[in-house]
LOLO-599576 format. One record per residue (C-alpha): residue number from 1; residue in one letter; x, y, z. Coordinates in Angstrom, 2 decimals, always signed. Layout:
<atoms>
(NUM "A" (X Y Z))
...
</atoms>
This chain:
<atoms>
(1 "M" (+0.00 +0.00 +0.00))
(2 "T" (+1.37 +3.39 -0.93))
(3 "T" (+1.21 +6.17 +1.66))
(4 "P" (+0.39 +9.55 +0.20))
(5 "P" (+3.09 +12.12 +0.66))
(6 "G" (+2.81 +14.12 +3.87))
(7 "T" (+0.46 +11.64 +5.62))
(8 "G" (+3.03 +9.17 +6.98))
(9 "P" (+4.58 +9.14 +10.47))
(10 "T" (+7.15 +11.89 +11.13))
(11 "S" (+10.45 +11.52 +13.01))
(12 "P" (+10.93 +13.65 +16.14))
(13 "Y" (+14.56 +14.23 +15.11))
(14 "P" (+15.64 +16.63 +12.36))
(15 "A" (+16.66 +15.09 +9.12))
(16 "Q" (+20.38 +14.51 +8.63))
(17 "P" (+21.94 +17.23 +6.47))
(18 "P" (+23.33 +16.27 +3.11))
(19 "S" (+26.88 +15.01 +3.04))
(20 "G" (+29.34 +17.90 +3.08))
(21 "Y" (+26.83 +20.42 +4.49))
(22 "P" (+28.98 +23.03 +6.32))
(23 "G" (+26.52 +24.54 +8.77))
(24 "P" (+24.40 +23.22 +11.68))
(25 "Y" (+21.36 +21.09 +11.24))
(26 "P" (+18.53 +22.84 +9.41))
(27 "G" (+16.29 +24.54 +11.94))
(28 "V" (+18.94 +24.53 +14.73))
(29 "P" (+20.06 +28.11 +15.62))
(30 "P" (+23.86 +28.67 +15.77))
(31 "R" (+25.47 +28.84 +19.20))
(32 "P" (+26.00 +32.45 +20.31))
(33 "P" (+29.64 +33.54 +20.63))
(34 "R" (+31.17 +33.28 +24.09))
(35 "S" (+31.81 +36.52 +25.94))
(36 "T" (+35.47 +37.48 +26.35))
(37 "R" (+34.90 +40.51 +28.56))
(38 "G" (+36.27 +38.72 +31.62))
(39 "A" (+39.34 +37.62 +29.69))
(40 "T" (+39.99 +41.20 +28.60))
(41 "V" (+39.77 +42.37 +32.21))
(42 "L" (+42.33 +39.73 +33.25))
(43 "V" (+44.74 +40.77 +30.49))
(44 "V" (+44.47 +44.48 +31.37))
(45 "V" (+44.86 +43.91 +35.12))
(46 "G" (+47.76 +41.50 +34.58))
(47 "A" (+49.59 +43.97 +32.33))
(48 "A" (+49.03 +46.78 +34.86))
(49 "L" (+50.45 +44.63 +37.67))
(50 "L" (+53.54 +43.86 +35.60))
(51 "V" (+54.13 +47.59 +35.07))
(52 "V" (+53.74 +48.24 +38.81))
(53 "A" (+56.13 +45.36 +39.56))
(54 "L" (+58.70 +46.78 +37.14))
(55 "V" (+58.55 +50.23 +38.74))
(56 "A" (+58.80 +48.72 +42.23))
(57 "G" (+61.81 +46.65 +41.15))
(58 "V" (+63.64 +49.69 +39.77))
(59 "L" (+62.90 +51.71 +42.93))
(60 "G" (+63.98 +48.76 +45.09))
(61 "V" (+67.35 +48.50 +43.34))
(62 "T" (+67.86 +52.28 +43.57))
(63 "T" (+67.04 +52.33 +47.28))
(64 "F" (+69.31 +49.34 +47.93))
(65 "V" (+72.22 +51.03 +46.17))
(66 "R" (+71.67 +54.13 +48.30))
(67 "A" (+71.95 +51.99 +51.44))
(68 "L" (+75.32 +50.57 +50.39))
(69 "P" (+78.46 +52.36 +51.61))
(70 "T" (+79.88 +52.97 +48.14))
(71 "G" (+82.39 +55.64 +47.22))
(72 "V" (+84.41 +55.41 +50.44))
(73 "V" (+87.58 +53.98 +48.94))
(74 "D" (+88.80 +53.01 +45.46))
(75 "G" (+90.88 +50.05 +44.31))
(76 "A" (+94.15 +51.78 +45.12))
(77 "G" (+93.10 +52.58 +48.69))
(78 "E" (+92.57 +56.26 +47.88))
(79 "P" (+89.50 +58.19 +49.11))
(80 "G" (+86.41 +57.62 +46.98))
(81 "S" (+83.75 +59.99 +45.70))
(82 "A" (+81.88 +60.00 +49.04))
(83 "A" (+84.93 +61.19 +51.03))
(84 "L" (+84.63 +64.67 +52.56))
(85 "A" (+88.11 +64.60 +54.11))
(86 "S" (+90.91 +62.10 +54.61))
(87 "G" (+94.42 +61.67 +55.98))
(88 "D" (+97.19 +59.30 +56.98))
(89 "V" (+97.33 +57.47 +60.32))
(90 "P" (+98.63 +59.09 +62.43))
(91 "G" (+97.45 +62.40 +61.01))
(92 "E" (+94.68 +64.97 +60.87))
(93 "A" (+92.30 +66.66 +58.43))
(94 "E" (+89.99 +69.67 +58.52))
(95 "I" (+86.30 +69.36 +57.68))
(96 "A" (+83.38 +71.80 +57.63))
(97 "L" (+80.60 +70.23 +59.71))
(98 "V" (+76.91 +71.00 +59.29))
(99 "G" (+75.08 +71.43 +62.57))
(100 "G" (+73.13 +68.39 +63.71))
(101 "E" (+74.32 +66.12 +60.89))
(102 "P" (+76.20 +62.86 +61.66))
(103 "Y" (+79.60 +62.12 +60.15))
(104 "S" (+81.41 +58.78 +60.00))
(105 "V" (+85.14 +58.16 +60.38))
(106 "W" (+86.36 +55.14 +58.41))
(107 "A" (+89.57 +53.17 +58.90))
(108 "V" (+91.09 +52.20 +55.53))
(109 "V" (+93.63 +49.36 +55.53))
(110 "P" (+94.79 +46.55 +53.25))
(111 "I" (+92.52 +43.53 +53.58))
(112 "G" (+93.45 +41.62 +56.72))
(113 "A" (+95.37 +44.49 +58.36))
(114 "E" (+94.45 +46.16 +61.65))
(115 "G" (+92.66 +49.51 +61.86))
(116 "F" (+92.36 +52.09 +64.63))
(117 "D" (+89.54 +52.46 +67.19))
(118 "A" (+87.11 +55.19 +68.19))
(119 "D" (+89.31 +56.00 +71.18))
(120 "D" (+92.07 +57.02 +68.76))
(121 "V" (+89.89 +59.73 +67.14))
(122 "T" (+89.76 +63.32 +68.41))
(123 "V" (+87.65 +66.13 +66.90))
(124 "S" (+88.74 +69.65 +67.88))
(125 "C" (+86.51 +72.63 +67.08))
(126 "P" (+86.61 +76.38 +67.90))
(127 "D" (+83.94 +75.80 +70.57))
(128 "G" (+85.78 +72.84 +72.09))
(129 "D" (+86.26 +69.13 +71.43))
(130 "L" (+83.27 +67.13 +70.19))
(131 "Q" (+82.17 +63.83 +71.64))
(132 "V" (+83.36 +60.90 +69.50))
(133 "R" (+80.96 +57.95 +69.60))
(134 "H" (+80.98 +54.44 +68.27))
(135 "P" (+78.94 +54.35 +65.01))
(136 "S" (+75.18 +53.86 +65.39))
(137 "V" (+75.22 +52.02 +62.04))
(138 "S" (+78.34 +49.97 +61.31))
(139 "G" (+79.44 +49.76 +57.72))
(140 "S" (+82.08 +47.99 +55.71))
(141 "S" (+83.20 +48.72 +52.18))
(142 "G" (+85.89 +47.08 +50.12))
(143 "F" (+87.35 +47.61 +46.68))
(144 "G" (+90.35 +45.85 +45.25))
(145 "S" (+92.84 +44.93 +47.97))
(146 "Y" (+91.64 +47.55 +50.48))
(147 "E" (+88.74 +47.66 +52.91))
(148 "A" (+87.14 +50.48 +54.90))
(149 "T" (+85.27 +50.06 +58.19))
(150 "T" (+83.36 +52.65 +60.24))
(151 "V" (+85.00 +53.07 +63.63))
(152 "A" (+83.63 +56.38 +64.93))
(153 "E" (+80.80 +58.86 +64.54))
(154 "V" (+80.62 +62.55 +65.42))
(155 "S" (+78.19 +65.44 +65.04))
(156 "S" (+78.36 +69.14 +65.84))
(157 "P" (+75.49 +71.17 +67.36))
(158 "S" (+76.31 +74.05 +65.00))
(159 "A" (+78.05 +74.65 +61.69))
(160 "E" (+81.81 +74.94 +62.22))
(161 "T" (+85.12 +73.86 +60.78))
(162 "C" (+86.82 +71.23 +62.93))
(163 "T" (+90.04 +69.21 +62.88))
(164 "V" (+89.80 +65.42 +63.00))
(165 "S" (+92.94 +63.79 +64.43))
(166 "V" (+93.62 +60.05 +64.38))
(167 "A" (+96.36 +58.46 +66.53))
(168 "Q" (+98.26 +55.35 +65.49))
(169 "G" (+96.75 +53.10 +68.14))
(170 "D" (+96.78 +49.49 +66.98))
(171 "A" (+96.53 +50.42 +63.31))
(172 "S" (+98.85 +48.71 +60.87))
(173 "P" (+101.48 +50.80 +59.05))
(174 "G" (+100.04 +52.47 +55.97))
(175 "A" (+96.53 +52.82 +57.40))
(176 "T" (+94.51 +55.92 +56.45))
(177 "F" (+91.19 +57.43 +57.48))
(178 "V" (+88.25 +58.80 +55.51))
(179 "I" (+85.37 +61.00 +56.71))
(180 "T" (+81.96 +60.75 +55.05))
(181 "E" (+78.39 +61.73 +55.80))
(182 "G" (+76.92 +59.39 +58.38))
(183 "W" (+73.65 +57.49 +58.61))
(184 "R" (+70.90 +58.25 +61.05))
(185 "F" (+69.81 +55.02 +62.76))
(186 "G" (+66.11 +55.44 +61.91))
(187 "E" (+66.81 +56.62 +58.38))
(188 "F" (+69.02 +53.62 +57.66))
(189 "F" (+66.47 +51.05 +58.77))
(190 "A" (+63.66 +52.92 +57.03))
(191 "T" (+65.70 +52.66 +53.84))
(192 "V" (+66.35 +48.94 +54.36))
(193 "G" (+62.68 +48.30 +55.23))
(194 "G" (+61.53 +50.24 +52.17))
(195 "T" (+63.89 +48.22 +49.97))
(196 "I" (+62.50 +44.91 +51.28))
(197 "L" (+58.91 +46.12 +50.82))
(198 "L" (+59.57 +47.22 +47.24))
(199 "W" (+61.15 +43.87 +46.40))
(200 "F" (+58.13 +42.03 +47.81))
(201 "V" (+55.86 +44.20 +45.65))
(202 "A" (+58.05 +43.56 +42.60))
(203 "I" (+58.15 +39.78 +43.06))
(204 "G" (+54.50 +39.41 +44.06))
(205 "G" (+53.30 +41.74 +41.31))
(206 "T" (+55.30 +39.85 +38.70))
(207 "L" (+53.93 +36.45 +39.71))
(208 "L" (+50.33 +37.64 +40.00))
(209 "G" (+50.51 +39.76 +36.86))
(210 "L" (+51.92 +36.92 +34.76))
(211 "G" (+49.24 +34.55 +36.10))
(212 "L" (+46.40 +36.91 +35.22))
(213 "L" (+47.89 +37.79 +31.84))
(214 "V" (+48.38 +34.16 +30.80))
(215 "G" (+44.96 +33.20 +32.16))
(216 "G" (+43.27 +35.99 +30.20))
(217 "I" (+45.03 +35.03 +26.96))
(218 "V" (+44.09 +31.34 +27.38))
(219 "W" (+40.49 +32.32 +28.13))
(220 "R" (+40.27 +34.38 +24.92))
(221 "L" (+41.72 +31.57 +22.82))
(222 "V" (+39.28 +29.02 +24.25))
(223 "A" (+36.32 +31.38 +23.79))
(224 "R" (+37.09 +31.80 +20.09))
(225 "R" (+36.86 +28.10 +19.37))
(226 "P" (+33.66 +27.09 +17.51))
</atoms>
């Protein structure tokens, strides 16, 4: 028996498309594109964190270099760029002191030799001798075959020109002394603490920024797949 067209049973499933048909089944709407707004936010935030980390790293290195006692002595044992005055041991040197500012006296000797002590340092000024103290922040700097170590600290209540004298004491022959600007105790540790904080920001920002940036890029690639 022949069934008239259009009167036979119908299948609940759509008919299979012809072989080679490129699109979806007839009557099935295409899938809407996936949103990539969240991925864009991750990429932007990740890139911003990397910039912040880079700036923090540069500032951290700059602050760390400032905390180092560089410029005290050069490779030949001569005074470096940070030296305000210098002399042989025993010997003396004049220096113009700024009121209230600390100054450090460094012993410069060949590596392994003996230097002088704070008791060997005398600072004579027009208003009388100044008190010579042990340094509040000890420092050590070396270049080539010479090393410099802070042994004394002094400050003047007012601006005046003073004479710094250093006795031989236990210092090895050929020892010299150098006078530089000193460190305030609180300022030094604030500088060190700021350096550590900046490095934490640089490292943490780099790790987090890279994670967000890579995650955003992967998200966008996955969202573009059909």
